C-alpha positions as CSV (number, residue, x, y, z in Angstrom):
1,M,170.6,141.8,72.9
2,T,171.3,140.4,76.5
3,P,168.2,139.0,77.8
4,F,166.9,138.6,81.5
5,E,164.1,137.1,83.0
6,C,162.8,138.9,86.2
7,V,159.9,138.0,88.4
8,P,158.9,140.4,91.0
9,N,156.6,139.3,93.7
10,F,154.0,141.8,95.0
11,S,152.0,141.7,98.3
12,E,148.7,142.2,96.5
13,G,146.5,139.2,95.4
14,R,143.1,141.0,95.8
15,N,142.6,144.2,94.3
16,A,142.5,144.0,90.5
17,G,143.1,147.6,89.8
18,T,146.2,147.6,91.8
19,I,147.7,144.5,90.2
20,A,146.9,145.8,86.6
21,A,148.2,149.2,87.5
22,I,151.6,147.5,88.5
23,A,151.6,145.6,85.1
24,E,151.0,148.3,83.2
25,A,153.8,150.4,84.7
26,A,156.2,147.4,83.0
27,Q,154.1,147.4,79.9
28,S,154.9,150.9,79.2
29,V,158.6,150.3,78.7
30,S,159.7,149.6,75.1
31,G,161.8,146.7,75.1
32,V,159.6,144.8,78.3
33,T,157.6,142.4,77.8
34,V,155.1,141.1,80.6
35,L,154.8,137.3,80.1
36,D,152.7,136.0,82.7
37,V,150.5,137.6,85.7
38,E,149.5,135.1,88.4
39,S,147.4,136.2,91.8
40,N,146.5,134.6,94.7
41,P,144.1,135.7,96.9
42,D,144.6,133.4,99.8
43,H,148.6,134.1,99.3
44,H,147.7,137.7,98.9
45,R,150.3,138.0,96.3
46,S,151.0,138.2,92.6
47,V,153.7,137.1,90.8
48,I,154.6,138.9,87.5
49,T,157.1,137.8,85.1
50,L,159.1,140.1,82.7
51,Y,161.5,139.6,80.0
52,G,163.8,142.1,78.5
53,D,167.0,143.6,78.2
54,G,169.0,144.7,81.3
55,E,168.4,148.6,80.9
56,P,164.9,149.0,79.8
57,L,164.1,145.9,82.5
58,L,165.5,147.7,85.4
59,D,163.3,150.8,84.4
60,A,160.2,148.9,84.3
61,V,160.9,146.8,87.5
62,Y,161.5,150.6,89.2
63,R,158.6,152.0,87.4
64,M,156.1,148.7,89.2
65,M,157.6,149.6,92.4
66,E,156.7,153.0,92.4
67,V,153.3,151.9,92.0
68,A,153.5,149.1,94.8
69,T,154.9,151.7,97.2
70,Q,152.1,154.1,96.6
71,R,149.2,151.7,96.5
72,I,150.0,149.0,98.9
73,D,149.9,149.3,102.7
74,L,151.5,146.4,104.7
75,T,150.1,147.8,107.8
76,Q,146.9,146.7,106.5
77,H,147.8,143.6,104.7
78,H,147.3,140.1,105.9
79,G,147.7,136.9,103.7
80,E,148.8,133.2,104.0
81,H,152.7,134.0,102.4
82,P,155.4,135.4,104.2
83,R,155.9,138.9,103.2
84,M,158.3,141.8,104.4
85,G,157.6,144.3,101.4
86,A,155.2,145.9,99.1
87,T,157.4,144.6,96.3
88,D,158.4,141.8,98.5
89,V,161.0,140.4,96.1
90,V,162.6,140.9,92.9
91,P,165.0,138.4,91.4
92,F,166.8,138.8,88.1
93,V,167.3,135.2,85.9
94,P,170.0,135.5,83.1
95,L,168.9,133.7,79.8
96,G,170.9,133.1,76.6
97,G,174.1,134.8,76.5
98,A,173.7,136.9,79.8
99,T,175.4,135.7,82.8
100,M,174.8,135.3,86.4
101,A,177.6,138.0,87.2
102,D,175.1,140.2,84.6
103,A,172.3,139.5,86.7
104,V,173.9,140.7,89.9
105,R,174.9,143.8,88.6
106,L,171.4,144.6,87.7
107,A,170.5,143.8,91.4
108,E,172.9,146.2,92.6
109,R,172.0,148.8,90.6
110,L,168.5,148.3,90.9
111,G,168.6,148.3,94.6
112,E,171.1,151.3,94.9
113,R,168.6,153.2,93.0
114,V,165.4,152.0,94.8
115,G,167.3,152.5,98.3
116,R,168.0,156.0,97.4
117,D,165.1,156.9,95.5
118,L,162.0,155.3,97.4
119,G,163.8,155.3,100.6
120,I,163.0,151.4,101.1
121,P,165.7,149.2,102.8
122,V,167.2,146.8,99.9
123,Y,168.6,143.6,101.1
124,L,170.4,141.6,98.3
125,Y,169.7,138.0,98.1
126,A,170.5,134.4,96.5
127,N,173.5,134.9,94.3
128,A,173.9,138.9,94.4
129,A,173.8,138.1,98.4
130,R,177.0,139.9,100.3
131,R,176.7,138.1,103.5
132,P,176.5,134.2,103.3
133,E,173.2,133.8,105.2
134,R,171.5,136.2,102.8
135,A,171.6,133.8,100.5
136,D,168.6,132.0,101.6
137,L,165.5,134.2,101.1
138,A,163.7,132.9,104.1
139,K,166.5,134.2,106.3
140,V,166.1,137.6,104.7
141,R,162.6,137.6,105.2
142,E,162.5,136.0,108.9
143,G,160.2,138.2,110.9
144,Q,158.6,139.7,108.1
145,F,157.5,143.1,108.0
146,E,156.8,143.5,111.5
147,G,159.5,141.8,112.8
148,I,161.8,143.7,110.5
149,R,160.3,147.0,111.2
150,E,161.3,146.4,115.2
151,S,164.8,145.2,114.6
152,I,166.3,146.9,111.6
153,A,167.5,150.0,113.5
154,T,169.2,148.1,116.5
155,D,170.5,145.0,115.3
156,P,173.4,144.9,113.1
157,A,172.5,141.6,111.4
158,R,169.7,143.3,110.1
159,A,171.6,146.4,108.4
160,P,170.5,146.6,104.3
161,E,173.2,146.8,101.6
162,F,171.0,150.0,100.2
163,G,168.7,152.5,101.9
164,P,168.0,153.5,105.4
165,S,168.1,151.2,108.4
166,R,164.2,151.7,108.8
167,V,161.5,150.1,107.0
168,H,159.2,152.4,104.7
169,P,156.1,152.9,106.9
170,T,153.9,151.1,104.3
171,A,155.9,149.6,101.9
172,G,158.4,147.8,103.9
173,A,161.5,146.4,102.9
174,V,162.7,144.3,99.9
175,A,164.6,141.6,98.9
176,I,166.5,142.1,95.2
177,G,169.0,139.4,93.8
178,A,169.8,137.0,91.1
179,R,169.5,133.3,90.6
180,P,168.9,130.6,88.3
181,V,165.4,129.6,86.7
182,L,163.0,128.4,89.6
183,I,159.8,126.7,89.5
184,A,157.1,127.7,92.0
185,Y,155.0,124.6,92.2
186,N,152.1,124.0,94.7
187,V,150.2,120.7,95.6
188,T,146.9,121.2,97.0
189,L,145.5,118.1,99.5
190,S,142.1,116.6,99.9
191,T,142.2,118.2,103.6
192,G,141.9,121.6,105.2
193,D,144.1,120.9,108.0
194,V,146.9,123.3,107.6
195,A,148.8,121.2,110.2
196,V,149.0,118.5,107.7
197,A,150.3,120.5,105.2
198,K,153.2,122.1,107.2
199,A,154.2,118.2,108.4
200,I,154.4,117.5,104.7
201,A,156.2,120.8,103.8
202,K,159.0,119.9,106.8
203,K,159.1,116.4,105.3
204,V,160.1,117.1,101.6
205,R,162.0,120.4,101.9
206,G,165.9,120.1,101.5
207,R,166.8,122.2,104.8
208,D,165.2,119.6,106.8
209,G,166.5,116.5,105.0
210,G,163.9,116.1,102.4
211,L,164.6,116.9,98.4
212,P,167.6,118.5,97.6
213,E,167.0,122.2,96.1
214,V,163.4,122.2,97.2
215,K,161.8,124.8,99.6
216,A,158.4,124.2,101.0
217,L,155.7,125.7,103.3
218,G,151.9,124.6,104.5
219,F,149.5,127.2,103.8
220,E,145.6,127.3,104.3
221,L,143.5,128.1,101.1
222,A,140.6,129.3,103.0
223,E,138.4,130.1,100.0
224,R,138.6,126.3,98.6
225,Q,138.5,125.2,102.2
226,R,141.7,123.1,101.5
227,A,145.7,123.2,102.7
228,Q,148.3,123.3,100.1
229,V,152.1,122.6,100.1
230,S,153.8,125.5,98.3
231,M,157.2,124.9,97.1
232,N,160.0,126.4,95.2
233,L,162.0,124.1,93.2
234,T,165.4,126.0,93.1
235,D,167.0,123.8,90.6
236,Y,164.7,121.5,88.6
237,R,167.7,119.1,87.1
238,V,168.2,118.0,90.6
239,T,164.5,117.7,91.9
240,S,162.4,117.6,89.2
241,I,158.4,118.7,89.2
242,A,157.3,114.6,89.0
243,R,159.7,113.9,91.9
244,A,158.4,116.6,94.2
245,F,154.7,115.8,93.3
246,D,155.4,111.8,94.1
247,A,157.0,112.8,97.5
248,V,153.9,115.2,98.5
249,R,151.5,112.5,97.4
250,S,153.0,109.6,99.6
251,E,153.4,111.7,102.7
252,A,149.8,112.9,102.1
253,E,148.6,108.9,101.9
254,R,150.8,108.3,104.9
255,L,149.1,111.0,107.1
256,G,145.6,109.7,105.9
257,T,144.8,112.5,103.0
258,A,145.5,112.5,99.3
259,V,146.2,115.0,96.8
260,E,143.7,116.8,95.1
261,D,145.5,118.8,92.3
262,S,148.7,120.8,91.6
263,E,149.6,124.3,89.9
264,V,152.1,126.0,88.6
265,V,152.8,129.5,89.5
266,G,154.6,131.6,86.7
267,L,156.3,130.3,83.6
268,I,157.9,126.7,83.6
269,P,160.9,125.7,81.4
270,E,160.0,123.1,78.9
271,D,162.6,120.8,80.0
272,A,161.1,120.6,83.3
273,L,157.8,119.4,81.8
274,M,159.4,117.1,79.5
275,D,161.3,115.7,82.7
276,A,158.0,114.9,84.6
277,A,156.4,113.4,81.0
278,E,159.5,110.8,80.8
279,V,158.8,109.8,84.4
280,S,155.4,109.6,84.6
281,L,154.8,108.1,81.0
282,R,158.1,105.6,81.3
283,L,159.2,106.8,78.5
284,R,162.2,104.8,77.1
285,G,165.2,106.2,75.0
286,F,162.9,109.4,74.3
287,D,164.7,111.8,72.1
288,R,163.6,115.7,72.9
289,G,164.8,116.7,69.4
290,L,161.5,114.8,68.2
291,V,159.0,116.8,69.7
292,L,157.3,118.8,66.7
293,E,157.7,122.1,68.0
294,R,161.3,121.9,68.5
295,K,161.7,120.8,64.8
296,V,159.6,123.4,63.7
297,R,161.8,126.0,65.4
298,A,164.8,124.3,64.0
299,V,163.9,125.1,60.5
300,E,162.7,128.6,61.7
301,A,166.3,129.0,62.8
302,G,167.9,128.4,59.1
303,R,165.4,131.3,58.0
304,P,166.2,134.8,57.5
305,G,166.1,136.5,61.0
306,G,167.6,132.9,62.5
307,E,171.0,131.6,61.5
308,S,171.8,128.0,61.1
309,I,175.1,126.1,61.5
310,A,174.9,125.9,57.5
311,S,174.8,129.7,57.2
312,Y,177.4,130.5,59.6
313,A,179.5,128.1,57.9
314,A,178.9,129.5,54.5
315,R,179.6,132.9,55.8
316,L,182.9,131.8,57.4
317,A,184.0,130.2,54.3
318,A,183.6,133.6,52.1
319,R,186.2,135.7,51.0
320,T,185.7,138.6,53.5
321,P,187.7,139.1,56.8
322,T,184.8,138.3,59.1
323,P,183.8,136.1,60.5
324,G,187.4,134.6,60.8
325,G,189.4,132.5,63.1
326,G,188.6,134.5,66.4
327,S,184.8,134.2,65.7
328,A,185.1,130.1,64.8
329,A,187.0,129.7,68.1
330,G,183.9,131.4,69.8
331,V,181.6,129.2,68.1
332,V,183.6,126.1,68.5
333,A,183.7,126.7,72.4
334,A,179.8,127.4,72.6
335,L,179.7,123.8,70.8
336,G,182.2,122.5,73.5
337,A,180.0,123.8,76.2
338,A,176.8,122.6,74.8
339,L,178.1,118.9,74.2
340,S,179.4,119.2,78.0
341,Q,175.8,120.1,79.3
342,M,174.6,117.0,77.3
343,V,177.1,115.0,79.1
344,L,176.3,116.3,82.5
345,A,172.4,116.0,81.9
346,Y,172.6,112.4,81.2
347,S,175.0,111.7,84.3
348,F,172.3,113.2,86.9
349,G,168.5,113.1,87.3
350,P,165.8,112.0,89.8
351,K,167.2,108.9,90.4
352,K,170.7,109.7,90.6
353,P,170.7,113.4,92.3
354,D,174.2,115.3,92.0
355,A,173.8,118.9,93.1
356,E,177.6,119.6,91.9
357,L,176.7,118.2,88.4
358,A,173.4,120.0,88.0
359,A,175.3,123.2,89.3
360,L,177.7,122.6,86.4
361,H,175.5,121.9,84.1
362,G,174.0,125.7,84.8
363,T,177.5,126.9,84.2
364,F,178.0,125.4,81.2
365,G,175.0,126.6,79.9
366,E,176.2,130.3,80.9
367,A,179.5,129.7,79.1
368,R,177.7,128.8,76.1
369,G,175.7,132.1,75.8
370,T,179.2,134.0,76.7
371,F,181.1,131.9,74.1
372,L,178.7,132.9,71.1
373,R,178.7,136.7,72.6
374,L,182.5,136.3,72.2
375,A,182.1,135.2,68.8
376,E,179.9,138.0,67.6
377,D,182.3,140.7,69.8
378,D,185.3,139.2,67.5
379,A,183.9,140.3,64.4
380,R,183.1,143.9,66.0
381,S,186.4,144.3,67.3
382,Y,188.3,143.6,64.1
383,D,186.0,146.3,62.6
384,T,186.8,148.7,65.2
385,V,190.6,148.3,64.7
386,R,190.1,148.6,60.4
387,A,188.0,152.2,61.3
388,A,191.0,153.1,63.6
389,L,193.5,152.4,61.2
390,R,191.9,154.2,58.6
391,R,191.4,157.5,60.9
392,K,195.0,157.4,62.0
393,K,196.2,157.1,58.2
394,E,194.1,160.1,57.4
395,A,195.2,162.3,60.6
396,P,198.9,160.8,61.2
397,S,199.7,163.5,63.6
398,D,196.6,163.3,65.6
399,P,197.1,161.9,68.8
400,A,193.6,160.8,69.6
401,A,193.8,158.7,66.1
402,A,197.0,157.1,67.5
403,A,195.4,156.4,71.2
404,A,192.0,155.1,69.1
405,V,194.4,152.5,67.4
406,V,195.6,151.4,70.8
407,A,192.4,151.0,72.2
408,A,191.1,148.9,69.4
409,L,194.1,146.7,69.5
410,R,193.4,145.9,73.0
411,G,190.0,145.2,72.7
412,A,190.9,143.0,69.7
413,V,193.4,140.9,72.2
414,A,190.8,140.9,75.1
415,V,188.4,138.9,73.5
416,P,189.9,136.1,72.1
417,L,192.2,135.7,75.3
418,E,188.9,135.6,77.2
419,T,187.8,132.6,74.8
420,A,191.1,131.1,75.5
421,R,190.7,131.7,79.5
422,R,187.4,130.4,79.5
423,S,188.1,127.5,77.4
424,R,190.9,126.2,79.3
425,E,189.1,126.6,82.5
426,L,185.8,124.7,81.4
427,A,188.2,121.9,80.1
428,G,190.0,121.6,83.6
429,T,186.5,121.5,85.3
430,L,185.0,119.0,82.7
431,S,187.8,116.9,83.4
432,A,187.8,117.1,87.1
433,V,184.0,115.4,87.0
434,R,185.1,112.9,84.3
435,G,185.0,110.0,86.7
436,R,181.3,111.0,87.8
437,T,179.8,111.4,84.4
438,N,177.7,108.6,82.5
439,P,180.5,106.1,80.6
440,Q,178.3,105.8,77.9
441,L,178.8,109.2,76.7
442,L,182.6,109.0,77.2
443,S,183.1,109.9,73.4
444,D,180.7,113.3,73.9
445,L,183.0,114.0,76.8
446,V,186.2,113.5,74.7
447,T,184.8,115.5,72.0
448,A,183.8,118.2,74.0
449,L,187.5,118.3,75.6
450,A,188.8,118.6,72.2
451,L,186.8,121.4,71.3
452,F,187.7,123.4,74.1
453,R,191.5,122.9,73.4
454,A,191.0,123.6,69.8
455,A,188.9,126.7,70.4
456,A,191.8,127.8,73.0
457,D,194.6,127.1,70.7
458,G,192.9,129.1,67.7
459,A,192.1,131.9,70.0
460,L,195.3,132.4,71.5
461,A,197.1,132.4,67.8
462,N,194.4,135.4,67.5
463,V,195.7,136.8,70.5
464,G,199.1,136.5,69.0
465,I,198.4,138.5,65.7
466,N,196.9,141.6,67.8
467,L,199.5,141.5,70.5
468,R,202.5,141.9,67.8
469,D,200.8,144.8,66.5
470,L,200.5,146.3,70.3
471,K,204.2,145.8,70.6
472,T,204.8,147.7,67.3
473,A,202.6,150.4,68.8
474,G,204.9,150.8,71.8
475,E,202.3,149.5,74.3
476,P,203.5,147.3,77.3
477,V,202.4,143.7,76.9
478,G,204.5,141.6,79.6
479,E,201.6,140.6,81.4
480,I,199.4,139.6,78.6
481,E,202.3,137.5,76.8
482,A,203.0,135.9,80.6
483,E,199.0,134.7,80.4
484,V,199.1,133.6,76.9
485,A,202.4,131.7,77.8
486,R,200.4,129.8,80.8
487,L,197.2,129.3,78.7
488,S,199.3,127.7,75.9
489,A,200.8,125.3,78.2
490,G,197.1,123.9,78.5
491,P,195.4,122.6,81.5
């Protein structure tokens, strides 16, 4: 399974029947779980969090959009939150072994289907953006439904990536994209003066010189007679929720008001709350591995259904062809990526923000999942080669059987070659920022580099064996040999 989170936002926060119908459309798809439904009548918006594999997730979101298109009329919609569509925004978030490139592909496929079958113009945003300015959702949604309705047909800058150059009469347009984990975080003030909330939002948001990786707006909560600073923390490792809260509270006090409470909209990573706890409680030398639930999860992982390092090592030691060296290379590279993440995590933070190191932390996290997938793929590729060789032995004159052997060997070369390629690349990336990392973790950094080197060397040896068989089969391998020579020279 390649898991993703998807967090579609719908321009409906008051009609419980419509919200339930949209959520039920996702629940009807096997392999997709609705993790959370959050609705706000003042914002007139609902945020629904889904979890699942790529294919069923695409189907689930499309079904939700069908319901939203049928039941939400933007010409009658008025709420505090900016909006341009009945389904306003659909972000795909890679988890586990999924990559950002995988999430971008999902966004593009959904966008093409929505534009073609629902007749809704689709703008690709964030990491899926095809135009630099569309990386920023606020720019995509500028003018909202009414403004886009007037300009989409005449302004080339408003041309959608998919669908017609006119908004759907009632469902508007939609932004579909891919992004890392985001925290939607709202802080409610003790005043009902929305001008104060807007002033604070301008002070704290990143684009106006405030906190990095923070987007903020000021809203009125009519039902509570309060004003609210609504924030998106696009990278909580750069600006934590504790830091965002303190910044809003400080500005509120400077303007003669106070913070009443705060809320998280949707789901939040465990580590983000840990960050806040460490800052608020001033915990010294806190080891997150000592958290009870983490200890329990570690124990459960060693039981049937979840594999521990000890269990994998035992399988590796067994007198069986898989897992073997290629798989081990992938696991070793994953350990190198994990250790790199630890080094980076201790090298930036609320008191020492560094956007590049924070971004690299995410890059190594994605790589860790990719390496583990490559470790599994290596064992499968070996089994594919064995099956193809058996088939050729049974039908030596069958051209299809010979072609199957060549295809299987190419797959067996491609997997370890990718492990080697990524290992060398990440080693170079880590070396380039070595001088900016925490010097107390030098031994960990050196170990990570050594793991990447070992993974690359082992994977290249695995490539060599399969390459020899490809040459014997009469296949051209010059380009692959050239790449192996380049990678063998090291970073």
